[in-house]
C-alpha positions as semicolon CSV with decimal commas, in nm:
position;residue;x (nm);y (nm);z (nm)
1;M;8,308;12,146;13,698
2;K;8,371;12,262;14,061
3;F;8,076;12,056;14,168
4;V;8,226;11,807;13,991
5;K;8,533;11,782;14,140
6;I;8,410;11,805;14,490
7;M;8,225;11,506;14,384
8;A;8,552;11,329;14,261
9;L;8,729;11,388;14,635
10;L;8,366;11,253;14,780
11;L;8,428;10,932;14,597
12;T;8,768;10,824;14,604
13;P;8,732;10,612;14,947
14;L;8,513;10,391;14,710
15;L;8,825;10,426;14,410
16;V;9,084;10,268;14,701
17;L;8,857;9,973;14,723
18;T;8,827;9,941;14,359
19;I;9,239;9,967;14,348
20;W;9,219;9,644;14,590
21;F;9,012;9,522;14,423
22;W;9,175;9,557;14,048
23;N;9,512;9,369;14,264
24;Q;9,270;9,051;14,231
25;L;9,208;9,059;13,917
26;P;9,364;8,824;13,649
27;D;9,747;8,901;13,478
28;W;9,589;9,127;13,174
29;L;9,403;9,366;13,359
30;P;9,581;9,680;13,441
31;G;9,714;9,784;13,788
32;N;9,862;9,417;13,869
33;S;10,071;9,510;14,227
34;R;10,232;9,144;14,260
35;Y;10,521;9,200;14,048
36;K;10,668;9,452;14,297
37;D;10,873;9,262;14,490
38;M;10,985;8,995;14,190
39;P;11,309;9,042;14,058
40;T;11,366;9,324;13,803
41;V;11,527;9,372;13,426
42;V;11,783;9,573;13,472
43;G;11,996;9,540;13,121
44;M;11,934;9,437;12,817
45;A;12,146;9,441;12,443
46;P;12,037;9,725;12,241
47;Q;11,697;9,684;12,058
48;P;11,677;9,894;11,762
49;H;11,349;9,930;11,625
50;Q;11,351;9,866;11,218
51;A;11,097;9,788;10,910
52;L;11,071;9,476;10,909
53;P;10,914;9,261;10,641
54;S;10,582;9,037;10,718
55;Y;10,529;8,658;10,671
56;S;10,535;8,520;10,360
57;G;10,609;8,172;10,398
58;P;10,402;7,872;10,371
59;H;10,163;7,784;10,625
60;P;10,232;7,568;10,861
61;R;9,964;7,254;10,817
62;E;10,286;7,286;10,451
63;W;10,592;7,299;10,709
64;K;10,794;6,968;10,761
65;R;10,938;7,041;11,116
66;P;11,282;7,060;11,153
67;P;11,458;6,813;11,411
68;D;11,498;6,881;11,757
69;P;11,932;6,868;11,802
70;F;11,887;6,841;12,156
71;P;11,982;6,465;12,300
72;Y;11,646;6,383;12,507
73;P;11,616;6,319;12,782
74;I;11,686;6,559;13,042
75;R;11,808;6,365;13,330
76;P;11,800;6,582;13,740
77;G;12,097;6,814;13,723
78;E;12,074;6,906;13,368
79;V;11,948;7,227;13,172
80;G;11,687;7,179;12,884
81;P;11,704;7,348;12,562
82;H;11,651;7,721;12,494
83;T;11,660;7,823;12,218
84;P;11,381;7,751;11,937
85;V;11,459;7,571;11,648
86;Y;11,182;7,702;11,429
87;A;10,947;7,941;11,674
88;G;11,096;8,280;11,646
89;P;11,392;8,455;11,781
90;L;11,427;8,445;12,127
91;Q;11,309;8,728;12,316
92;Y;11,420;9,047;12,505
93;P;11,392;9,158;12,786
94;F;11,291;8,864;12,908
95;A;11,172;8,864;13,306
96;C;11,255;8,519;13,568
97;D;11,031;8,395;13,744
98;G;11,164;8,112;13,890
99;E;11,250;8,276;14,259
100;S;10,833;8,291;14,252
101;S;10,815;7,924;14,170
102;G;11,020;7,787;14,420
103;L;11,281;7,710;14,202
104;G;11,576;7,954;14,331
105;Q;11,815;8,220;14,155
106;P;11,843;8,146;13,758
107;L;12,209;7,998;13,645
108;V;12,436;8,346;13,540
109;D;12,469;8,324;13,145
110;N;12,619;8,712;13,127
111;Q;12,846;8,971;13,285
112;D;12,743;9,206;13,077
113;G;12,460;9,384;13,265
114;Y;12,214;9,211;13,073
115;G;11,862;9,081;13,245
116;I;11,829;9,018;13,616
117;E;12,103;9,001;13,908
118;V;12,210;8,648;14,114
119;F;12,356;8,675;14,414
120;A;12,545;8,444;14,641
121;L;12,370;8,285;14,904
122;D;12,483;8,291;15,298
123;D;12,451;7,963;15,528
124;Q;12,102;8,016;15,563
125;G;12,022;7,994;15,215
126;R;11,961;8,417;15,199
127;K;12,085;8,631;14,952
128;T;12,398;8,828;14,990
129;R;12,482;9,149;14,829
130;Q;12,828;8,993;14,635
131;R;12,658;8,941;14,259
132;L;12,772;8,634;14,090
133;G;12,657;8,720;13,737
134;Y;12,327;8,853;13,531
135;S;12,067;8,596;13,421
136;K;11,893;8,687;13,070
137;D;11,769;8,359;12,923
138;C;11,590;8,208;13,286
139;L;11,756;7,852;13,316
140;H;11,694;7,633;13,553
141;P;11,840;7,267;13,600
142;T;11,593;6,990;13,602
143;R;11,476;6,829;13,912
144;V;11,286;6,559;14,100
145;S;11,064;6,553;14,421
146;Y;10,812;6,382;14,528
147;Y;10,472;6,511;14,658
148;Y;10,163;6,320;14,859
149;N;9,798;6,408;14,860
150;R;9,709;6,482;15,226
151;A;9,410;6,293;15,352
152;G;9,102;6,493;15,351
153;T;9,172;6,779;15,098
154;D;9,294;6,817;14,726
155;K;9,608;6,950;14,813
156;F;10,004;6,825;14,748
157;Y;10,205;6,852;15,034
158;P;10,624;6,778;14,994
159;L;10,619;6,382;15,087
160;E;10,932;6,424;15,373
161;Q;10,644;6,622;15,573
162;A;10,396;6,335;15,559
163;S;10,288;6,181;15,850
164;G;10,076;5,957;15,877
165;D;9,826;6,155;15,654
166;I;9,876;6,015;15,264
167;T;9,495;5,934;15,097
168;R;9,485;5,621;14,931
169;I;9,319;5,548;14,605
170;R;9,330;5,269;14,425
171;I;9,470;5,195;14,088
172;K;9,471;4,824;13,820
173;G;9,339;4,673;14,128
174;Q;9,590;4,746;14,445
175;D;9,543;5,036;14,705
176;I;9,917;5,272;14,730
177;D;9,933;5,567;14,820
178;F;9,853;5,907;14,646
179;V;10,246;5,998;14,590
180;V;10,353;6,179;14,315
181;R;10,626;6,226;14,123
182;S;10,728;6,556;13,973
183;E;10,999;6,663;13,748
184;V;11,087;7,032;13,676
185;G;11,343;7,197;13,443
186;T;11,352;7,463;13,200
187;I;11,290;7,407;12,828
188;N;11,247;7,733;12,570
189;R;11,390;7,932;12,863
190;F;10,998;7,834;12,972
191;I;10,915;7,611;13,334
192;Y;10,822;7,284;13,253
193;N;10,655;7,023;13,442
194;I;10,591;6,633;13,426
195;T;10,398;6,493;13,690
196;T;10,295;6,088;13,743
197;L;10,235;5,811;13,984
198;R;10,543;5,717;14,163
199;G;10,566;5,332;14,078
200;P;10,780;5,191;14,401
201;N;11,063;5,139;14,214
202;D;11,096;5,506;14,109
203;S;11,419;5,781;14,137
204;P;11,462;6,097;14,043
205;E;11,662;5,964;13,792
206;A;11,456;5,638;13,693
207;P;11,066;5,679;13,657
208;D;10,807;5,355;13,754
209;M;10,567;5,410;13,577
210;Q;10,364;5,081;13,632
211;Y;10,111;5,295;13,719
212;W;10,024;5,483;13,426
213;N;9,732;5,399;13,194
214;Q;9,951;5,502;12,904
215;Q;9,728;5,800;12,879
216;L;9,918;6,140;12,856
217;I;9,763;6,521;12,923
218;Y;9,871;6,819;12,824
219;Q;9,777;7,102;13,004
220;F;9,754;7,429;12,802
221;R;9,654;7,748;13,018
222;G;9,476;8,087;12,941
223;G;9,505;8,436;13,027
224;V;9,634;8,689;12,719
225;G;9,989;8,846;12,705
226;I;10,250;8,984;12,480
227;G;10,562;8,799;12,613
228;Y;10,872;8,897;12,772
229;R;10,818;8,676;13,111
230;Q;10,877;8,323;13,147
231;G;10,537;8,266;13,397
232;R;10,487;8,117;13,732
233;L;10,475;7,748;13,768
234;R;10,516;7,563;14,103
235;D;10,580;7,178;14,145
236;T;10,190;7,143;14,274
237;D;10,018;7,350;14,086
238;L;9,945;7,071;13,802
239;P;9,898;6,792;14,024
240;E;9,660;6,982;14,192
241;R;9,456;7,073;13,871
242;R;9,439;6,754;13,723
243;I;9,390;6,563;14,048
244;D;9,133;6,366;13,924
245;Q;9,328;6,236;13,596
246;L;9,577;6,108;13,837
247;R;9,346;5,919;14,095
248;E;9,280;5,736;13,686
249;G;9,629;5,680;13,646
250;Y;9,683;5,979;13,372
251;A;10,038;6,108;13,356
252;L;10,019;6,492;13,354
253;A;10,267;6,741;13,124
254;Y;10,283;7,148;13,134
255;S;10,469;7,432;13,103
256;S;10,472;7,826;13,133
257;G;10,497;7,848;12,777
258;N;10,149;7,689;12,739
259;Q;9,971;7,976;12,903
260;T;9,867;8,266;12,698
261;S;9,892;8,497;12,985
262;N;10,229;8,463;12,943
263;H;10,302;8,538;12,554
264;Y;10,067;8,478;12,283
265;N;10,308;8,318;11,972
266;I;10,161;7,992;11,869
267;W;10,485;7,925;11,711
268;L;10,657;7,899;12,031
269;A;10,374;7,719;12,234
270;E;10,356;7,457;11,966
271;E;10,742;7,391;11,989
272;T;10,769;7,406;12,419
273;A;10,495;7,159;12,392
274;S;10,681;6,982;12,155
275;R;10,966;6,955;12,295
276;V;10,829;6,861;12,712
277;K;10,665;6,579;12,474
278;R;10,978;6,448;12,355
279;Q;11,103;6,488;12,704
280;F;10,820;6,293;12,831
281;S;10,872;6,025;12,602
282;A;11,270;5,968;12,630
283;L;11,209;5,926;12,961
284;Y;10,883;5,790;13,069
285;G;10,752;5,617;12,756
286;T;10,546;5,689;12,481
287;P;10,225;5,740;12,518
288;E;9,967;5,577;12,332
289;F;9,745;5,938;12,323
290;T;9,809;6,228;12,320
291;L;9,498;6,451;12,500
292;G;9,483;6,797;12,509
293;I;9,303;6,983;12,812
294;G;9,267;7,383;12,926
295;G;9,041;7,658;12,851
296;S;9,026;8,037;12,672
297;G;9,401;8,087;12,553
298;G;9,479;7,740;12,688
299;A;9,174;7,587;12,425
300;I;9,347;7,819;12,186
301;Q;9,641;7,662;12,172
302;Q;9,446;7,349;12,111
303;Y;9,233;7,473;11,797
304;L;9,566;7,585;11,681
305;I;9,834;7,316;11,698
306;G;9,544;7,064;11,584
307;Q;9,475;7,336;11,285
308;N;9,872;7,355;11,192
309;G;9,961;6,974;11,160
310;T;10,268;6,867;11,419
311;G;10,064;6,539;11,527
312;L;10,152;6,642;11,899
313;L;9,801;6,584;12,039
314;D;9,569;6,352;11,892
315;A;9,265;6,498;12,052
316;G;9,120;6,771;12,253
317;I;8,894;6,944;12,559
318;A;8,888;7,297;12,460
319;L;8,738;7,497;12,765
320;Y;8,529;7,886;12,737
321;A;8,712;7,795;12,349
322;Y;8,756;8,101;12,106
323;P;8,843;8,012;11,756
324;D;9,181;8,215;11,836
325;M;9,268;8,503;11,961
326;L;9,333;8,765;11,679
327;T;8,995;8,729;11,586
328;Q;8,908;8,829;11,963
329;T;9,050;9,178;11,892
330;I;8,787;9,247;11,553
331;Y;8,549;9,335;11,843
332;A;8,677;9,369;12,104
333;F;8,863;9,639;11,985
334;D;8,528;9,785;11,921
335;C;8,418;9,734;12,274
336;E;8,616;10,083;12,430
337;L;8,520;10,309;12,105
338;L;8,142;10,235;12,183
339;E;8,126;10,245;12,533
340;Y;8,340;10,576;12,533
341;Y;7,993;10,680;12,231
342;F;7,758;10,570;12,474
343;D;7,894;10,678;12,821
344;Q;8,027;11,021;12,678
345;T;7,937;11,156;12,300
346;A;7,586;11,033;12,254
347;R;7,270;11,254;12,251
348;K;7,068;11,076;12,480
349;T;7,146;10,818;12,774
350;W;7,172;10,464;12,666
351;S;7,054;10,205;12,898
352;W;7,256;9,937;12,978
353;P;7,000;9,697;12,804
354;A;7,006;9,905;12,524
355;R;7,344;9,897;12,436
356;R;7,308;9,573;12,339
357;K;7,110;9,679;12,029
358;V;7,422;9,783;11,874
359;A;7,698;9,557;12,084
360;G;7,582;9,201;12,009
361;L;7,748;9,157;12,362
362;N;7,570;9,152;12,646
363;S;7,435;9,437;12,905
364;R;7,244;9,453;13,231
365;N;7,157;9,615;13,489
366;G;7,197;9,507;13,863
367;V;7,594;9,488;13,807
368;H;7,699;9,579;14,166
369;D;8,067;9,477;14,116
370;N;8,326;9,707;14,241
371;R;8,529;9,887;13,930
372;T;8,140;9,970;13,819
373;W;8,235;10,277;14,075
374;L;8,563;10,365;13,922
375;Y;8,331;10,384;13,579
376;E;8,114;10,576;13,736
377;L;8,404;10,835;13,891
378;A;8,510;10,858;13,543
379;M;8,180;10,965;13,471
380;I;8,134;11,213;13,719
381;I;8,478;11,344;13,668
382;R;8,387;11,423;13,268
383;G;8,102;11,636;13,429
384;R;7,844;11,331;13,338
385;A;7,555;11,216;13,559
386;P;7,665;10,895;13,693
387;H;7,471;10,582;13,563
388;W;7,099;10,464;13,714
389;P;7,021;10,184;13,784
390;L;7,455;10,087;13,806
391;G;7,512;9,772;13,558
392;A;7,755;9,703;13,286
393;S;7,812;9,544;12,960
394;E;7,963;9,218;12,806
395;C;8,270;9,514;12,661
396;S;8,255;9,715;13,040
397;L;8,335;9,437;13,255
398;A;8,526;9,184;13,097
399;W;8,702;9,332;12,776
400;R;8,830;9,657;12,935
401;G;9,134;9,697;12,943
402;L;9,233;9,413;12,634
403;T;9,286;9,713;12,406
404;P;9,571;9,865;12,592
405;L;9,753;9,560;12,661
406;V;9,726;9,432;12,296
407;N;9,744;9,735;12,154
408;N;9,909;10,028;12,298
409;P;10,321;10,050;12,320
410;R;10,359;10,264;12,562
411;F;10,166;10,018;12,822
412;I;10,304;9,708;12,995
413;H;10,072;9,637;13,304
414;F;10,369;9,447;13,491
415;A;10,648;9,716;13,458
416;P;10,763;9,730;13,788
417;R;10,942;9,353;13,650
418;F;11,160;9,622;13,412
419;S;11,436;9,916;13,489
420;P;11,297;10,275;13,316
421;A;11,585;10,184;13,097
422;V;11,463;9,888;13,033
423;S;11,078;10,007;12,927
424;S;11,208;10,259;12,741
425;Q;11,365;10,073;12,458
426;V;11,065;9,832;12,396
427;H;10,755;9,870;12,209
428;W;10,501;9,667;12,460
429;S;10,227;9,558;12,224
430;Y;10,082;9,190;12,104
431;W;10,179;9,295;11,770
432;E;10,541;9,411;11,879
433;E;10,605;9,065;12,014
434;L;10,522;8,896;11,662
435;R;10,708;9,140;11,458
436;H;10,855;8,840;11,337
437;I;10,511;8,764;11,173
438;F;10,333;9,114;11,128
439;G;10,645;9,266;11,023
440;A;10,703;9,670;11,108
441;D;10,662;9,942;10,927
442;E;10,904;10,297;10,879
443;N;10,840;10,357;11,171
444;G;10,980;10,076;11,355
445;Y;10,656;10,012;11,532
446;A;10,507;9,617;11,462
447;R;10,240;9,652;11,151
448;Q;9,841;9,576;11,319
449;T;9,556;9,367;11,173
450;W;9,242;9,584;11,346
451;D;9,084;9,742;11,089
452;N;8,682;9,902;11,074
453;I;8,681;10,097;10,812
454;G;8,337;10,099;10,615
455;V;8,184;9,906;10,920
456;Q;7,839;10,062;11,000
457;Y;7,760;9,996;11,337
458;G;7,404;9,914;11,462
459;L;7,337;9,806;11,119
460;Q;7,067;9,535;11,174
461;A;6,914;9,725;11,480
462;L;6,826;9,991;11,253
463;R;6,658;9,771;10,969
464;D;6,465;9,637;11,291
465;G;6,344;9,900;11,334
466;Q;6,546;9,922;11,714
467;L;6,731;10,198;11,635
468;S;6,623;10,548;11,420
469;V;6,790;10,719;11,163
470;D;6,920;11,022;11,354
471;T;7,122;10,721;11,579
472;F;7,233;10,541;11,378
473;V;7,452;10,805;11,168
474;H;7,549;10,993;11,481
475;L;7,691;10,669;11,613
476;N;7,899;10,612;11,271
477;A;7,930;10,991;11,261
478;N;8,183;10,950;11,595
479;I;8,267;10,650;11,647
480;G;8,635;10,685;11,483
481;G;8,875;10,395;11,577
482;W;9,256;10,351;11,725
483;K;9,505;10,605;11,667
484;P;9,904;10,464;11,464
485;A;10,108;10,283;11,730
486;A;10,398;10,585;11,689
487;Q;10,055;10,837;11,799
488;M;9,973;10,638;12,165
489;R;9,996;10,767;12,448
490;Q;10,005;10,597;12,798
491;E;9,700;10,478;12,966
492;R;9,514;10,733;13,219
493;F;9,430;10,478;13,516
494;W;9,534;10,707;13,762
495;H;9,754;10,491;14,039
496;L;9,641;10,138;13,912
497;N;9,967;10,258;13,665
498;G;10,131;10,528;13,829
499;D;9,998;10,786;13,709
500;D;9,886;11,063;13,974
501;D;9,619;11,302;13,790
502;L;9,302;11,223;13,916
503;F;9,124;11,430;13,670
504;A;9,295;11,270;13,351
505;L;9,159;10,920;13,474
506;S;9,002;10,712;13,174
507;P;8,851;10,384;13,150
508;W;8,850;10,416;12,825
509;S;9,158;10,553;12,685
510;D;8,944;10,803;12,411
511;H;9,326;10,996;12,467
512;N;9,433;10,721;12,191
513;M;9,107;10,723;11,985
514;Q;9,023;10,873;11,645
515;L;8,723;11,122;11,756
516;S;8,572;11,371;11,618
517;P;8,662;11,751;11,666
518;D;8,355;11,859;11,649
519;A;8,059;11,554;11,799
520;G;8,075;11,452;11,459
521;F;8,003;11,721;11,202
522;T;8,347;11,565;11,065
523;P;8,309;11,226;11,043
524;A;8,613;11,115;11,288
525;A;8,849;10,891;11,135
526;R;8,811;10,510;11,102
527;S;9,150;10,323;11,191
528;Q;9,306;10,121;10,859
529;G;9,412;9,772;10,943
530;D;9,745;9,663;10,726
531;A;9,708;9,350;10,506
532;A;10,036;9,237;10,490
533;A;9,953;9,229;10,833
534;I;9,649;9,041;10,784
535;Q;9,806;8,826;10,558
536;A;10,114;8,721;10,715
537;A;9,826;8,606;11,018
538;V;9,624;8,352;10,826
539;Q;9,930;8,252;10,660
540;A;10,109;8,179;10,998
541;G;9,852;7,970;11,151
542;L;9,755;8,286;11,390
543;V;9,428;8,228;11,256
544;F;9,181;7,922;11,275
545;T;8,997;7,861;10,941
546;G;8,867;7,573;11,025
547;E;9,083;7,230;10,943
548;L;9,124;7,054;11,216
549;S;9,201;6,711;11,163
550;I;9,173;6,581;11,558
551;P;8,850;6,543;11,801
552;V;8,786;6,849;11,980
553;I;8,508;6,865;12,238
554;D;8,418;7,248;12,301
555;L;8,335;7,249;12,657
556;R;8,208;7,583;12,855
557;H;7,945;7,625;13,133
558;Y;7,669;7,923;13,042
559;L;7,805;8,215;13,138
560;E;7,586;8,494;12,954
561;P;7,403;8,629;13,229
562;A;7,746;8,701;13,453
563;L;7,855;8,908;13,113
564;D;8,159;8,652;13,134
565;M;8,393;8,727;12,799
566;H;8,366;8,356;12,758
567;H;8,060;8,442;12,609
568;S;7,922;8,120;12,460
569;S;7,877;8,206;12,051
570;A;8,225;8,223;12,016
571;A;8,176;7,806;11,963
572;F;7,961;7,920;11,712
573;S;8,228;8,084;11,546
574;T;8,430;7,825;11,547
575;R;8,147;7,561;11,395
576;M;8,044;7,755;11,144
577;R;8,496;7,788;11,056
578;L;8,467;7,437;11,086
579;Q;8,168;7,340;10,840
580;Q;8,307;7,626;10,539
581;R;8,611;7,363;10,531
582;G;8,431;7,021;10,590
583;Y;8,543;6,936;10,885
584;A;8,271;6,995;11,131
585;D;8,210;6,664;11,258
586;N;8,574;6,690;11,415
587;Q;8,368;6,930;11,675
588;L;8,134;6,883;11,990
589;I;7,968;7,182;12,178
590;W;7,861;7,078;12,484
591;I;7,755;7,354;12,736
592;T;7,636;7,310;13,089
593;A;7,577;7,515;13,414
594;R;7,737;7,540;13,730
595;P;7,855;7,340;13,888
596;H;7,842;7,019;13,707
597;N;8,164;6,903;13,559
598;P;8,153;6,698;13,243
599;V;8,564;6,615;13,233
600;P;8,573;6,323;13,268
601;Q;8,252;6,217;13,028
602;A;8,502;6,424;12,822
603;L;8,790;6,243;12,856
604;N;8,593;5,896;12,816
605;T;8,415;5,979;12,517
606;L;8,806;6,126;12,356
607;L;8,919;5,777;12,423
608;Q;8,630;5,582;12,245
609;W;8,625;5,832;11,953
610;L;8,993;5,722;11,940
611;H;9,031;5,356;11,977
612;E;8,729;5,349;11,754
613;G;8,916;5,559;11,470
614;K;8,588;5,728;11,386
615;R;8,299;5,958;11,569
616;P;8,158;5,723;11,793
617;Q;7,719;5,771;11,760
618;T;7,702;5,811;12,126
619;A;7,927;6,201;12,056
620;Q;7,695;6,416;12,008
621;D;7,626;6,816;12,066
622;S;7,490;6,828;12,397
623;C;7,352;7,017;12,735
624;F;7,330;6,960;13,032
625;A;7,148;7,107;13,390
626;A;7,383;7,187;13,687
627;D;7,320;6,888;13,837
628;G;7,461;6,680;13,532
629;T;7,158;6,601;13,374
630;L;7,152;6,568;13,031
631;L;6,873;6,782;12,848
632;A;6,937;6,733;12,477
633;A;7,149;6,585;12,287
634;G;7,187;6,548;11,881
635;E;7,281;6,722;11,575
636;H;6,980;7,013;11,615
637;V;7,041;7,102;11,905
638;W;7,242;7,384;11,852
639;D;7,028;7,506;11,574
640;G;6,996;7,905;11,571
641;N;7,023;8,212;11,419
642;W;7,385;8,181;11,307
643;N;7,295;7,893;11,083
644;N;6,922;8,015;10,998
645;R;6,719;7,777;11,122
646;P;6,451;7,732;11,410
647;P;6,605;7,754;11,780
648;G;6,700;7,367;11,879
649;A;6,626;7,230;12,218
650;C;7,021;7,382;12,353
651;M;6,975;7,674;12,187
652;R;6,635;7,779;12,339
653;Q;6,768;7,662;12,709
654;Y;7,106;7,817;12,690
655;P;7,071;8,158;12,418
656;I;7,374;8,297;12,244
657;Y;7,434;8,647;12,215
658;G;7,638;8,832;11,885
659;T;7,889;9,100;11,864
660;P;7,929;9,417;11,713
661;R;8,059;9,319;11,383
662;S;7,728;9,065;11,367
663;V;7,510;9,381;11,432
664;A;7,673;9,524;11,205
665;G;7,640;9,319;10,881
666;E;7,906;9,034;10,918
667;D;7,816;8,690;11,075
668;L;7,873;8,478;11,318
669;R;8,190;8,354;11,155
670;G;8,401;8,666;11,251
671;D;8,696;8,540;11,092
672;L;8,682;8,912;10,854
673;F;8,960;9,143;10,915
674;K;8,875;9,397;10,664
675;C;8,575;9,385;10,406
676;S;8,518;9,416;10,076
677;L;8,406;9,786;10,038
678;I;8,109;9,901;9,805
679;S;7,992;10,302;9,749
680;I;7,709;10,441;9,925
681;D;7,506;10,475;9,612
682;E;7,612;10,058;9,538
683;A;7,418;9,961;9,897
684;L;7,143;10,278;9,822
685;E;7,062;10,050;9,515
686;R;7,132;9,698;9,663
687;G;6,862;9,771;9,948
688;T;7,143;9,736;10,179
689;Y;6,946;9,966;10,474
690;A;6,571;9,834;10,387
691;P;6,350;9,841;10,507
692;I;6,439;10,156;10,680
693;D;6,493;10,450;10,315
694;M;6,852;10,638;10,367
695;Q;6,855;10,819;10,057
696;P;6,804;11,111;10,213
697;Q;7,068;11,057;10,446
698;R;7,306;10,995;10,122
699;A;7,525;11,274;10,161
700;R;7,594;11,252;10,519
701;L;7,646;10,885;10,473
702;Q;7,940;10,969;10,172
703;R;8,104;11,195;10,418
704;I;8,104;10,909;10,655
705;F;8,194;10,638;10,423
706;P;8,433;10,843;10,181
707;D;8,570;10,463;10,087
708;G;8,247;10,282;10,079
709;V;8,076;10,060;10,326
710;C;8,113;9,649;10,429
711;D;8,009;9,422;10,155
712;Y;7,950;9,130;10,362
713;S;7,844;8,920;10,077
714;V;8,207;8,819;9,909
715;P;8,464;8,726;10,107
716;G;8,699;9,000;10,261
717;L;9,077;9,032;10,346
718;G;9,179;8,726;10,628
719;Q;8,861;8,450;10,462
720;R;9,026;8,363;10,144
721;L;8,953;8,004;10,107
722;Q;9,261;7,781;10,067
723;N;9,447;7,800;9,728
724;E;9,196;8,074;9,607
725;P;9,302;8,409;9,576
726;Q;9,236;8,764;9,769
727;V;8,966;8,961;9,620
728;D;9,031;9,314;9,569
729;I;8,904;9,476;9,879
730;G;8,937;9,835;9,811
731;G;9,042;10,155;10,042
C-alpha cells in the first residue's frame, strides 16, 4: 500500500491538470469553479422536509390549462410575471444570474435576509457597501437593445459601437443593415430573450416587423439540472446561436427556463415557454407557425411539450434527442455500478471493448483525454493496477457524474452559490426538485423511481456465449444498487468538491453503493424504486410515452466513436414508443456526420409539412455523409436489431449500440422502470437462459434474486398503456 501511495503522490501533477480540464466541462459535471465570483444566496425561509403524497391527477394531455392572468404585453421598464400559474410551487433557494448576464443587480423584493444581497451603486456604477435589501426572486425590468452583426464575423455588438462595419443582408428583395432588436427581461423568474430583425421604424416601445417571415423559432437548450438557479443569458447569445435563421427573417425566442441545465421541471419549462410566446404574440404579432429547435435536454422538452398537449409548438427539430430525461436514468444509474464492478470487484481484468458485452454502450481503447488520468490515479489509490491500454466507455467518459448530480441529496456542483446555512437546509437532487410530483417519504426525502430488482445484467451476453456462467453469476451477485437517500453521503471528488482527502477519491461513488460485504457470497442488495413515484412520473407527463401529434425531425451527428452520451440508439427508443401509440409517421430520423449541418433543410421540410397539412412524400428517414451527400432515404433505411429486421442502408453506415438494460433482456424502448417478476424456477422452466444450462446454478441464483427475475414478456411499471390497468409486478 505504501508503494501505491507513493505512486499516487507522483501522479498528483496529472491530477492538477485534470482539475483544470474538469473546470472546462459542462455545468452538470462536478468541480466547476466558475461560480465562485457570483452572488451568494445568504438566507432563505425555513423549508421543512415533510412527507408528501405523489401526484395522482390527470395526465397533462387531459388538462385544460388555467388562463394566464398577466396583462401582456410587458413594456420596457415593466417586470414580467414571476409566480407560475400551474407549474408548481416556487423553489427556494434560487440563485440569481442577472449580473453575470449583463442585467445588473436584481430588484429588491424583501428586507428579511432571503436571497442575495442588493447594494447601492456609486456614480461609476460600482457596488458600495450600502445594502438596499435582498432579492430572493431575481427579477429584472424588461429592456430593449439593438445589436449589429460585424462584417466578416458571426458576432453581434452594441449598435452604438458600429463604425461602418455592419454586415449587409438581403431580405424580401431589399438590402438592409444586419441589425437586430433584442428584448430581455424576466418571466417566471427566468431570463427571456426575443430577437428580431430591426425594421426601419422600430422603437423600444413599438417593434417594426416588416422584415419578419411570420415564423417564430423557439430555442430550447440542454444539460442536466436540479433547479435552484436562474441561469445565465446574455443579449447576444440567441442571435449568435441562430444567426442563419435571422438572416432569413425568422423571429427568435428563448428563456433560461428552457435550458435543462437550470432545471428539469417540464411543467415549468412548458409554462415559461408559453408565457414568452404570449409576450411575443402580444407585442410582435401572432406567428403563422412556432418551430422548436434544441439539443439534448432541449430536444426532450420538444418531445414532452409536443406530447403533453399544449399546442405551444407546431413542429420541432430535436437535436441529439432522448425520449425524456427520466428514462435515461434507468440505464445511466447502471453505469457506475458496472464500472465499479469492472474496475474494483471483478476477479479478472475487463478490457475496455469487453465491457460493451455487459454495458451495451460503446467502449473502446485509445481514449486519452485528461480525465482518464484521474480514473487511473483512483485505481492506484485502491491498490489496483491502472488500465493498459488506456481507454474508456460511454459510461466512464460521458455519463460519469450524472448519478451523483441526480440522485445524491448531499451533493451540489454549484455549492459556492449558497451559504453553508442555506446549503444545509436543502436536499440537492432531481427528485427533490420535483417532490410535488414524486412525493416524499416519512423521512422527508423525495421518492425516486430507479429500480434494478430482478435485472439480470449481461443476460444476452450469457446466451450468446460471450459471458461465462461463473462471470454472469459473480457479476449479478456483486452489482448491488444505490443506497436510499437518507443514507447517502457527500461525494469523494477530492479538491473538485472541497474534500481534502486524496486517498478517499472515488469517481465511482462506491461509498453510496449497496455492496456485498464478502465479494458476492452474500449477494449485494438491489435498489427498490417507489411504485407511487413511478406512476406519478408517467401520469405527470415526465415520461415520453409516444403520443406525439406534431411533426418532429430527430436530427443528430453520429457520435458513437467519440463515446458521446448522445448515442444514436435513443432515436430508436423514441421510434418504438411512437410505434406503440400509432404516431411513428410524425417522426423523421436524420443522422449525419460532422461538419454537415442539415438544420436549414429540416426547417424547410417542416414548413412544407405544416403548409400542406400532411407529411410530404419527400419527408423520409435519411442519412447523410459529412459533405452533405444523401446516402440513403426511405422507409427501411434504419431497420436493424431494434425492430428485428436486417440492417438497412443507413444502419449499416451508422450502426447503433445498446444499453445495460437491453443486454439484460429488455427491448430498446427503454421505458420500463420496474419489471414484472418471475421465480428462478419459472425462468429455468421457460428457457430464459437457453442455450445455457443454468440448472446447476439454481440455488445460487435464488440467493441473488430472492424476489425473482425480470419477465420482459409482459409490461412492467411505467409501461401501462392508456386506459389499461397496471400489472401486478410482485416484489
